[in-house]
C-alpha positions, 0 to 999 in steps of 0.5 A: 240586505241584498246586492247588485244582481250582477254580483251573485257569487258564492258567499253572497248575501243571497246565497246565505239567505238560501242556505241558512234561512232568514233567522241566521242573520240576527241570531247572535244579537236577537236576544239583545235587540228583542229586549230594547224598546225600539230598534231602527236600522239603516237599510241602505237599499230597497226591498223590491221586485222592480226590474227597471233601473235608474239612469246612472250612465254618468257614473260609468263602472262605478254605478251600483244597483242594490236591492233585496228580495221583499221576503227579506222583511222576514229577517228584520222581523225575526231580528226584532227590527221595528223600523228602517230608513232608506238613507239616500246616497250622496251624489 
């Protein structure tokens, strides 16, 4: 949920959010997820307004900085996601 802001392009996650709204992303599975007891998702990125980036200079052009807008929590709540984890990347 989000992207590296260096790669904003047509068809990107952020563009779909702006065009379709928060209820678009889980619309095909919302009923199923809403019927279970608990839905946990692996977020794999932070939802933050922070602008400072970690030092990834050792990764060269392979470094990515994924983050999403904190307003994306609306997507999770509307999709009946009750919990998320942030699985750390392998170094």
